[in-house]
C-alpha positions as a LaTeX table, in Angstrom:
\begin{tabular}{lrrr}
\hline
Residue & $x$ (\AA) & $y$ (\AA) & $z$ (\AA) \\
\hline
Met1 & $-23.23$ & 36.33 & 8.85 \\
Val2 & $-25.14$ & 34.61 & 11.69 \\
Asp3 & $-24.02$ & 34.01 & 15.29 \\
Leu4 & $-25.90$ & 30.88 & 16.34 \\
Val5 & $-23.38$ & 30.08 & 19.07 \\
Gln6 & $-24.10$ & 33.29 & 20.93 \\
Gln7 & $-27.84$ & 33.00 & 20.32 \\
Tyr8 & $-27.81$ & 29.53 & 21.87 \\
Gln9 & $-26.55$ & 30.89 & 25.19 \\
Ser10 & $-29.86$ & 32.65 & 25.87 \\
Ile11 & $-31.90$ & 29.47 & 25.34 \\
Arg12 & $-29.32$ & 26.92 & 26.44 \\
Glu13 & $-30.98$ & 25.71 & 29.63 \\
Glu14 & $-34.44$ & 25.47 & 28.08 \\
Val15 & $-33.17$ & 23.52 & 25.08 \\
Lys16 & $-31.01$ & 21.20 & 27.18 \\
Ala17 & $-33.95$ & 20.42 & 29.48 \\
Ser18 & $-36.15$ & 19.65 & 26.50 \\
Phe19 & $-33.49$ & 17.46 & 24.91 \\
Asp20 & $-33.01$ & 15.52 & 28.16 \\
Arg21 & $-36.76$ & 14.94 & 28.41 \\
Ile22 & $-36.99$ & 13.76 & 24.79 \\
Leu23 & $-33.93$ & 11.52 & 25.12 \\
Asp24 & $-35.41$ & 10.00 & 28.27 \\
Asn25 & $-38.80$ & 9.23 & 26.70 \\
Ala26 & $-37.37$ & 8.39 & 23.24 \\
Gln27 & $-40.27$ & 9.99 & 21.36 \\
Phe28 & $-37.99$ & 11.15 & 18.56 \\
Ile29 & $-40.58$ & 11.14 & 15.80 \\
Asn30 & $-43.91$ & 12.99 & 16.07 \\
Gly31 & $-43.50$ & 13.53 & 19.80 \\
Pro32 & $-45.52$ & 16.02 & 21.89 \\
Asp33 & $-43.09$ & 18.86 & 21.09 \\
Val34 & $-43.97$ & 18.62 & 17.40 \\
His35 & $-47.69$ & 19.01 & 18.11 \\
Glu36 & $-46.99$ & 21.85 & 20.52 \\
Phe37 & $-44.93$ & 23.65 & 17.90 \\
Ala38 & $-47.53$ & 23.17 & 15.16 \\
Asn39 & $-50.23$ & 24.65 & 17.39 \\
Ser40 & $-48.03$ & 27.51 & 18.61 \\
Leu41 & $-46.94$ & 28.45 & 15.10 \\
Ala42 & $-50.53$ & 28.34 & 13.86 \\
Asn43 & $-51.52$ & 30.72 & 16.65 \\
Tyr44 & $-48.59$ & 33.01 & 15.93 \\
Leu45 & $-49.34$ & 33.18 & 12.22 \\
Gly46 & $-53.11$ & 33.29 & 12.60 \\
Ala47 & $-53.37$ & 30.21 & 10.39 \\
Lys48 & $-55.94$ & 27.48 & 10.79 \\
His49 & $-53.46$ & 24.67 & 10.07 \\
Val50 & $-49.70$ & 24.20 & 10.28 \\
Ile51 & $-48.17$ & 20.97 & 9.03 \\
Pro52 & $-44.54$ & 20.52 & 10.11 \\
Cys53 & $-42.23$ & 18.79 & 7.64 \\
Ala54 & $-38.58$ & 17.96 & 7.10 \\
Asn55 & $-37.42$ & 21.12 & 5.33 \\
Gly56 & $-38.59$ & 24.10 & 3.31 \\
Thr57 & $-38.00$ & 22.42 & $-0.04$ \\
Asp58 & $-40.27$ & 19.55 & 0.97 \\
Ala59 & $-42.86$ & 22.11 & 2.06 \\
Leu60 & $-42.97$ & 23.53 & $-1.47$ \\
Gln61 & $-43.07$ & 20.07 & $-3.04$ \\
Ile62 & $-45.90$ & 18.86 & $-0.80$ \\
Ala63 & $-47.86$ & 22.04 & $-1.52$ \\
Met64 & $-47.61$ & 21.55 & $-5.28$ \\
Met65 & $-48.47$ & 17.86 & $-5.00$ \\
Ala66 & $-51.55$ & 18.71 & $-2.93$ \\
Leu67 & $-52.81$ & 21.05 & $-5.66$ \\
Asp68 & $-52.70$ & 18.17 & $-8.18$ \\
Leu69 & $-50.42$ & 20.06 & $-10.54$ \\
Lys70 & $-49.54$ & 17.88 & $-13.52$ \\
Pro71 & $-46.40$ & 17.67 & $-15.68$ \\
Gly72 & $-46.45$ & 20.53 & $-18.15$ \\
Asp73 & $-48.55$ & 22.82 & $-15.96$ \\
Glu74 & $-46.95$ & 26.24 & $-15.71$ \\
Val75 & $-45.90$ & 27.78 & $-12.41$ \\
Ile76 & $-44.91$ & 31.45 & $-12.32$ \\
Thr77 & $-41.92$ & 32.12 & $-10.10$ \\
Pro78 & $-39.17$ & 34.71 & $-9.73$ \\
Ser79 & $-35.74$ & 33.79 & $-11.02$ \\
Phe80 & $-34.14$ & 35.99 & $-8.37$ \\
Thr81 & $-34.48$ & 33.54 & $-5.47$ \\
Tyr82 & $-32.79$ & 30.58 & $-3.85$ \\
Ile83 & $-32.86$ & 27.55 & $-6.13$ \\
Ala84 & $-35.23$ & 25.51 & $-3.90$ \\
Thr85 & $-38.20$ & 27.58 & $-5.07$ \\
Thr86 & $-37.74$ & 26.64 & $-8.70$ \\
Glu87 & $-36.03$ & 23.29 & $-8.15$ \\
Val88 & $-39.27$ & 21.78 & $-6.91$ \\
Val89 & $-41.10$ & 22.99 & $-10.01$ \\
Gly90 & $-38.60$ & 21.10 & $-12.16$ \\
Leu91 & $-38.59$ & 18.05 & $-9.89$ \\
Leu92 & $-42.33$ & 17.59 & $-10.39$ \\
Arg93 & $-41.91$ & 18.09 & $-14.16$ \\
Leu94 & $-43.91$ & 21.29 & $-14.08$ \\
Lys95 & $-42.84$ & 24.18 & $-16.27$ \\
Pro96 & $-41.18$ & 27.10 & $-14.47$ \\
Val97 & $-42.11$ & 30.46 & $-15.91$ \\
Phe98 & $-39.56$ & 32.99 & $-14.72$ \\
Val99 & $-40.64$ & 36.59 & $-14.20$ \\
Asp100 & $-38.78$ & 39.71 & $-13.20$ \\
Val101 & $-38.71$ & 41.46 & $-9.84$ \\
Asn102 & $-39.15$ & 45.00 & $-8.62$ \\
Pro103 & $-35.75$ & 46.77 & $-8.45$ \\
Lys104 & $-36.61$ & 48.32 & $-5.07$ \\
Thr105 & $-38.20$ & 45.44 & $-3.15$ \\
Phe106 & $-36.47$ & 42.51 & $-4.94$ \\
Asn107 & $-39.91$ & 40.83 & $-5.03$ \\
Met108 & $-42.03$ & 39.64 & $-7.97$ \\
Glu109 & $-43.35$ & 42.40 & $-10.19$ \\
Pro110 & $-47.15$ & 41.94 & $-10.55$ \\
Ser111 & $-47.21$ & 43.41 & $-14.07$ \\
Ala112 & $-44.66$ & 40.77 & $-15.12$ \\
Ile113 & $-46.85$ & 38.03 & $-13.66$ \\
Lys114 & $-49.82$ & 39.09 & $-15.71$ \\
Lys115 & $-47.80$ & 39.14 & $-18.94$ \\
Ala116 & $-46.56$ & 35.59 & $-18.27$ \\
Ile117 & $-49.97$ & 33.93 & $-17.88$ \\
Thr118 & $-51.06$ & 31.39 & $-20.49$ \\
Ala119 & $-53.79$ & 28.76 & $-20.73$ \\
Lys120 & $-51.42$ & 26.33 & $-18.96$ \\
Thr121 & $-50.70$ & 28.54 & $-15.96$ \\
Lys122 & $-51.87$ & 26.95 & $-12.72$ \\
Ala123 & $-50.02$ & 28.64 & $-9.86$ \\
Ile124 & $-48.00$ & 31.64 & $-8.74$ \\
Val125 & $-45.17$ & 31.30 & $-6.21$ \\
Pro126 & $-44.44$ & 34.69 & $-4.61$ \\
Val127 & $-41.14$ & 34.69 & $-2.73$ \\
His128 & $-41.02$ & 37.18 & 0.16 \\
Leu129 & $-37.34$ & 37.81 & $-0.40$ \\
Tyr130 & $-34.90$ & 39.01 & 2.27 \\
Gly131 & $-37.70$ & 39.58 & 4.79 \\
Gln132 & $-40.60$ & 41.62 & 3.42 \\
Ser133 & $-43.82$ & 40.72 & 1.65 \\
Cys134 & $-44.56$ & 40.76 & $-2.05$ \\
Asp135 & $-47.41$ & 42.97 & $-3.27$ \\
Met136 & $-50.02$ & 40.41 & $-2.29$ \\
Asp137 & $-53.06$ & 42.59 & $-3.07$ \\
Ala138 & $-51.95$ & 42.86 & $-6.69$ \\
Ile139 & $-50.99$ & 39.18 & $-6.87$ \\
Trp140 & $-54.33$ & 38.09 & $-5.39$ \\
Lys141 & $-56.19$ & 40.23 & $-7.93$ \\
Ile142 & $-54.36$ & 38.46 & $-10.76$ \\
Ala143 & $-54.87$ & 35.02 & $-9.19$ \\
Lys144 & $-58.60$ & 35.57 & $-8.86$ \\
Glu145 & $-58.94$ & 36.89 & $-12.39$ \\
Tyr146 & $-57.23$ & 33.82 & $-13.88$ \\
Asp147 & $-58.27$ & 31.23 & $-11.26$ \\
Leu148 & $-54.72$ & 30.49 & $-10.11$ \\
Tyr149 & $-53.31$ & 29.06 & $-6.89$ \\
Ile150 & $-50.93$ & 31.09 & $-4.74$ \\
Ile151 & $-48.14$ & 29.25 & $-2.91$ \\
Glu152 & $-46.15$ & 31.64 & $-0.73$ \\
Asp153 & $-42.47$ & 30.95 & $-0.25$ \\
Asn154 & $-42.14$ & 32.42 & 3.23 \\
Ala155 & $-38.73$ & 30.97 & 4.08 \\
Gln156 & $-37.14$ & 34.40 & 4.55 \\
Ala157 & $-40.02$ & 36.48 & 5.91 \\
Ile158 & $-41.64$ & 34.59 & 8.77 \\
Gly159 & $-43.05$ & 37.17 & 11.18 \\
Ser160 & $-43.55$ & 39.85 & 8.55 \\
Asp161 & $-46.93$ & 41.64 & 8.56 \\
Tyr162 & $-48.72$ & 42.64 & 5.36 \\
Thr163 & $-51.50$ & 45.24 & 5.43 \\
Thr164 & $-54.10$ & 44.66 & 2.73 \\
Lys165 & $-56.02$ & 47.39 & 0.91 \\
Ser166 & $-58.95$ & 46.72 & 3.24 \\
Gly167 & $-56.71$ & 47.43 & 6.24 \\
Lys168 & $-56.48$ & 43.82 & 7.41 \\
Val169 & $-53.07$ & 42.87 & 8.79 \\
Met170 & $-51.94$ & 39.35 & 7.88 \\
Lys171 & $-48.76$ & 37.40 & 8.46 \\
Thr172 & $-46.87$ & 36.33 & 5.36 \\
Gly173 & $-47.47$ & 32.65 & 4.78 \\
Thr174 & $-51.22$ & 32.99 & 5.47 \\
Ile175 & $-52.23$ & 35.24 & 2.58 \\
Gly176 & $-52.18$ & 32.73 & $-0.27$ \\
His177 & $-53.76$ & 29.29 & $-0.54$ \\
Ile178 & $-50.65$ & 27.70 & 1.00 \\
Gly179 & $-47.61$ & 29.11 & 2.78 \\
Cys180 & $-44.26$ & 27.32 & 2.97 \\
Thr181 & $-41.34$ & 28.05 & 5.25 \\
Ser182 & $-37.93$ & 26.72 & 6.20 \\
Phe183 & $-36.30$ & 26.39 & 9.60 \\
Phe184 & $-32.75$ & 26.08 & 8.29 \\
Pro185 & $-30.46$ & 27.14 & 11.16 \\
Ser186 & $-29.65$ & 30.57 & 9.69 \\
Lys187 & $-33.30$ & 31.56 & 9.29 \\
Asn188 & $-34.90$ & 34.10 & 11.65 \\
Leu189 & $-36.70$ & 31.12 & 13.17 \\
Gly190 & $-34.22$ & 28.31 & 12.74 \\
Cys191 & $-33.67$ & 24.91 & 14.30 \\
Tyr192 & $-30.41$ & 22.97 & 14.75 \\
Gly193 & $-30.75$ & 20.92 & 11.61 \\
Asp194 & $-33.29$ & 20.85 & 8.81 \\
Gly195 & $-36.95$ & 21.62 & 9.29 \\
Gly196 & $-39.93$ & 23.19 & 7.56 \\
Ala197 & $-43.65$ & 23.80 & 7.76 \\
Ile198 & $-46.70$ & 24.39 & 5.61 \\
Ser199 & $-49.60$ & 26.66 & 6.58 \\
Thr200 & $-53.11$ & 26.91 & 5.17 \\
Asn201 & $-56.64$ & 27.90 & 6.13 \\
Asp202 & $-58.17$ & 25.25 & 3.86 \\
Asp203 & $-59.28$ & 22.15 & 5.78 \\
Lys204 & $-59.21$ & 19.81 & 2.78 \\
Leu205 & $-55.79$ & 20.97 & 1.64 \\
Ala206 & $-54.47$ & 20.57 & 5.18 \\
Asp207 & $-55.71$ & 16.99 & 5.41 \\
Lys208 & $-54.24$ & 16.18 & 2.02 \\
Met209 & $-50.86$ & 17.70 & 2.83 \\
Arg210 & $-50.67$ & 15.80 & 6.11 \\
Met211 & $-51.27$ & 12.60 & 4.16 \\
Ile212 & $-48.70$ & 13.43 & 1.48 \\
Ala213 & $-46.06$ & 14.23 & 4.11 \\
Ser214 & $-46.69$ & 10.84 & 5.74 \\
His215 & $-46.36$ & 8.44 & 2.81 \\
Gly216 & $-49.83$ & 9.30 & 1.54 \\
Gln217 & $-51.55$ & 7.69 & 4.52 \\
Ser218 & $-54.39$ & 8.93 & 6.69 \\
Lys219 & $-54.36$ & 5.67 & 8.64 \\
Arg220 & $-51.23$ & 3.65 & 9.31 \\
Tyr221 & $-50.44$ & 1.17 & 6.54 \\
Tyr222 & $-53.35$ & 2.43 & 4.37 \\
His223 & $-51.89$ & 4.60 & 1.60 \\
Asp224 & $-54.44$ & 6.51 & $-0.45$ \\
Leu225 & $-52.05$ & 8.91 & $-2.21$ \\
Val226 & $-48.54$ & 8.87 & $-3.57$ \\
Gly227 & $-46.72$ & 10.77 & $-0.87$ \\
Cys228 & $-43.30$ & 11.23 & 0.64 \\
Asn229 & $-41.62$ & 10.92 & 4.01 \\
Ser230 & $-41.19$ & 14.41 & 5.41 \\
Arg231 & $-41.24$ & 14.89 & 9.16 \\
Leu232 & $-39.99$ & 17.49 & 11.60 \\
Asp233 & $-38.28$ & 15.48 & 14.31 \\
Thr234 & $-39.04$ & 16.06 & 17.97 \\
Leu235 & $-35.62$ & 17.44 & 18.91 \\
Gln236 & $-35.86$ & 20.13 & 16.25 \\
Ala237 & $-39.39$ & 20.99 & 17.37 \\
Ala238 & $-38.08$ & 21.54 & 20.90 \\
Val239 & $-35.56$ & 24.08 & 19.61 \\
Leu240 & $-38.26$ & 25.82 & 17.61 \\
Asn241 & $-40.58$ & 25.97 & 20.61 \\
Ala242 & $-37.89$ & 27.81 & 22.54 \\
Lys243 & $-37.16$ & 30.20 & 19.67 \\
Leu244 & $-40.75$ & 30.90 & 18.59 \\
Lys245 & $-41.44$ & 32.55 & 21.96 \\
Arg246 & $-38.56$ & 34.91 & 21.21 \\
Leu247 & $-39.14$ & 35.45 & 17.50 \\
Asp248 & $-40.61$ & 38.93 & 17.80 \\
Ser249 & $-37.69$ & 40.05 & 19.96 \\
Tyr250 & $-35.29$ & 38.54 & 17.42 \\
Ile251 & $-37.03$ & 40.50 & 14.67 \\
Gln252 & $-36.89$ & 43.73 & 16.68 \\
Ala253 & $-33.15$ & 43.30 & 17.21 \\
Arg254 & $-32.69$ & 42.85 & 13.46 \\
Arg255 & $-34.73$ & 45.98 & 12.73 \\
Glu256 & $-32.63$ & 48.01 & 15.15 \\
Ala257 & $-29.45$ & 46.74 & 13.53 \\
Ala258 & $-30.87$ & 47.57 & 10.09 \\
Lys259 & $-31.57$ & 51.15 & 11.18 \\
Val260 & $-27.97$ & 51.55 & 12.33 \\
Tyr261 & $-26.79$ & 50.43 & 8.90 \\
Asp262 & $-29.35$ & 52.68 & 7.18 \\
Asp263 & $-28.26$ & 55.78 & 9.07 \\
Ala264 & $-24.58$ & 55.06 & 8.49 \\
Phe265 & $-24.93$ & 54.59 & 4.73 \\
Ala266 & $-27.66$ & 57.16 & 4.03 \\
Ala267 & $-25.32$ & 59.81 & 2.62 \\
Ile268 & $-23.20$ & 57.46 & 0.51 \\
Lys269 & $-24.33$ & 57.75 & $-3.10$ \\
Glu270 & $-22.56$ & 54.52 & $-4.10$ \\
Ile271 & $-24.84$ & 52.50 & $-1.81$ \\
Ile272 & $-28.61$ & 51.94 & $-1.95$ \\
Thr273 & $-29.96$ & 50.71 & 1.38 \\
Pro274 & $-32.93$ & 48.31 & 1.58 \\
Phe275 & $-36.27$ & 49.81 & 0.54 \\
Arg276 & $-39.19$ & 49.40 & 2.96 \\
Asp277 & $-42.53$ & 48.69 & 1.34 \\
Pro278 & $-45.12$ & 50.65 & 3.38 \\
Lys279 & $-47.57$ & 47.75 & 3.03 \\
Ser280 & $-45.17$ & 45.30 & 4.68 \\
Thr281 & $-43.02$ & 45.15 & 7.78 \\
His282 & $-39.46$ & 43.98 & 7.20 \\
Val283 & $-37.93$ & 41.20 & 9.32 \\
Phe284 & $-34.45$ & 41.48 & 7.77 \\
His285 & $-33.52$ & 37.90 & 7.15 \\
Gln286 & $-30.84$ & 39.60 & 5.08 \\
Tyr287 & $-29.60$ & 43.18 & 5.00 \\
Thr288 & $-28.92$ & 43.61 & 1.30 \\
Leu289 & $-27.34$ & 46.63 & $-0.33$ \\
Gln290 & $-27.25$ & 47.60 & $-3.98$ \\
Leu291 & $-23.91$ & 48.97 & $-5.17$ \\
Ala292 & $-23.50$ & 51.65 & $-7.82$ \\
Asp293 & $-21.90$ & 50.76 & $-11.16$ \\
Gly294 & $-18.51$ & 52.15 & $-10.20$ \\
Val295 & $-18.09$ & 49.88 & $-7.17$ \\
Asn296 & $-16.17$ & 46.65 & $-7.73$ \\
Arg297 & $-18.21$ & 44.17 & $-5.74$ \\
Asp298 & $-15.70$ & 41.33 & $-5.91$ \\
Glu299 & $-12.97$ & 43.57 & $-4.57$ \\
Met300 & $-15.31$ & 44.73 & $-1.81$ \\
Val301 & $-16.06$ & 41.14 & $-0.78$ \\
Asn302 & $-12.34$ & 40.35 & $-0.72$ \\
Tyr303 & $-11.49$ & 43.49 & 1.23 \\
Leu304 & $-14.16$ & 42.80 & 3.86 \\
Ala305 & $-12.97$ & 39.20 & 4.15 \\
Glu306 & $-9.43$ & 40.46 & 4.81 \\
Gln307 & $-10.88$ & 42.43 & 7.74 \\
Ala308 & $-12.64$ & 39.27 & 9.02 \\
Ile309 & $-16.02$ & 40.65 & 7.92 \\
Pro310 & $-18.23$ & 38.10 & 6.16 \\
Ser311 & $-20.48$ & 39.14 & 3.31 \\
Met312 & $-22.63$ & 37.18 & 0.89 \\
Ile313 & $-24.08$ & 37.52 & $-2.59$ \\
Tyr314 & $-27.74$ & 36.43 & $-2.63$ \\
Tyr315 & $-27.82$ & 35.43 & $-5.50$ \\
Pro316 & $-24.92$ & 35.50 & $-8.00$ \\
Val317 & $-26.61$ & 33.28 & $-10.61$ \\
Pro318 & $-30.38$ & 33.60 & $-11.10$ \\
Ala319 & $-32.43$ & 30.44 & $-11.55$ \\
His320 & $-33.03$ & 30.95 & $-15.28$ \\
Lys321 & $-29.26$ & 30.79 & $-15.89$ \\
Gln322 & $-28.64$ & 27.65 & $-13.83$ \\
Lys323 & $-27.43$ & 24.59 & $-15.74$ \\
Met324 & $-30.08$ & 22.40 & $-14.13$ \\
Phe325 & $-32.82$ & 24.03 & $-16.21$ \\
Lys326 & $-31.13$ & 23.36 & $-19.55$ \\
Thr327 & $-32.72$ & 19.89 & $-19.56$ \\
Leu328 & $-36.20$ & 21.21 & $-18.69$ \\
Glu329 & $-38.76$ & 23.24 & $-20.56$ \\
Thr330 & $-38.86$ & 26.74 & $-19.14$ \\
Ser331 & $-40.18$ & 30.14 & $-20.11$ \\
Cys332 & $-38.56$ & 33.51 & $-19.50$ \\
Gly333 & $-39.90$ & 36.98 & $-19.96$ \\
Asp334 & $-37.85$ & 40.14 & $-19.64$ \\
Leu335 & $-35.47$ & 39.48 & $-16.74$ \\
Ser336 & $-33.30$ & 42.57 & $-17.08$ \\
Val337 & $-33.85$ & 43.70 & $-13.48$ \\
Thr338 & $-32.96$ & 40.24 & $-12.20$ \\
Asp339 & $-29.80$ & 40.12 & $-14.28$ \\
Asp340 & $-28.82$ & 43.60 & $-13.08$ \\
Leu341 & $-29.40$ & 42.82 & $-9.39$ \\
Thr342 & $-27.20$ & 39.72 & $-9.51$ \\
Lys343 & $-24.30$ & 42.03 & $-10.38$ \\
Arg344 & $-24.84$ & 44.67 & $-7.69$ \\
Val345 & $-26.33$ & 43.15 & $-4.51$ \\
Ile346 & $-24.28$ & 42.36 & $-1.43$ \\
Ser347 & $-25.51$ & 41.32 & 2.03 \\
Leu348 & $-23.83$ & 42.35 & 5.26 \\
Pro349 & $-23.92$ & 40.46 & 8.58 \\
Met350 & $-27.41$ & 40.56 & 10.10 \\
His351 & $-28.43$ & 38.68 & 13.22 \\
Thr352 & $-29.90$ & 39.14 & 16.66 \\
Glu353 & $-26.53$ & 39.18 & 18.42 \\
Leu354 & $-25.01$ & 41.93 & 16.29 \\
Asp355 & $-23.74$ & 44.53 & 18.76 \\
Ser356 & $-22.79$ & 48.17 & 18.30 \\
Glu357 & $-19.05$ & 47.49 & 18.37 \\
Gln358 & $-19.35$ & 44.90 & 15.61 \\
Gln359 & $-21.57$ & 47.13 & 13.49 \\
Thr360 & $-19.27$ & 50.12 & 13.87 \\
Tyr361 & $-16.36$ & 47.97 & 12.71 \\
Ile362 & $-18.32$ & 46.70 & 9.70 \\
Ile363 & $-19.62$ & 50.16 & 8.78 \\
Asn364 & $-16.21$ & 51.80 & 9.03 \\
His365 & $-14.64$ & 49.28 & 6.69 \\
Val366 & $-17.48$ & 49.50 & 4.17 \\
Lys367 & $-17.05$ & 53.27 & 4.15 \\
Lys368 & $-13.29$ & 52.95 & 3.88 \\
Phe369 & $-13.58$ & 50.69 & 0.85 \\
Ile370 & $-16.05$ & 53.00 & $-0.87$ \\
Gln371 & $-13.91$ & 56.08 & $-0.20$ \\
Asn372 & $-10.73$ & 54.42 & $-1.44$ \\
Gly373 & $-12.38$ & 52.54 & $-4.28$ \\
\hline
\end{tabular}
């Protein structure tokens, strides 16, 4: 699904030189590379503040802690997402309120958000799934009307541009009150271990999140808040510094690969290719198809695997059906689209090193399965 070995070859010398320098000076925690990365990412995103942390899940947790959400407060979130988004809501003893997604974009449906709001609702967590932005104009309108916080889960869409109704172009992760992202190795901007970051334009929130991520301290050994220990280590920051300079080229390569897939599958009625929201650019963290009812997805996965072609189901079990939430208070509206998508989505290999020979091989076998299915 991702070829990190090949990708490494293009940055090998730069990363090795950085690692040697860090190993020589032994500044493994909070070294200069971490500060360089925070500043560079802030500039790239157009955000006032970027706070690096240990992983994307921590980023979401720190964001919710900084907003002083209390047990029982309701947080509106999609169920069609990776579990980290909703896991943090449960971890903090908040109440996840699951809402449905748009069948074209896979992102939160604004009309479903509005129906889910109660007197206890405190925040909305839009997940920019697979690589393109949620309808942030509509979500902001709802948030303003009901005085709600917006925490963007930007783990899959870093680098995506959203054009607002006013014509302003903004990077995902900078549109809400707080943006959270992950640098898991398979992400478009990934390190060689775990890593994450939080972005905001709010000075007070930034200060508070820095404290929370560092044991609740603003000054060493003086702990004003209950916090956690969540740091991006210097070695990972060095990898991210090398990759951030290339992120736009990585994204362009993914878009070109997506177009090849699109053109190849355009005439196949059993396959729905990814929809492009005109308000958002797509960075294709995943290239996700929807299969028609007559296509046996499990057989397709097995057939592709027999041809040495990986594929993935993101996600086979939505959050509202996970066992972990049976012990927690939750709320679910109509999730029929979510339940339907879990049965018909399939993601094909998508990465910056995907070449024409590989894609032709993948495409031919997808077509062969559909024709013989």
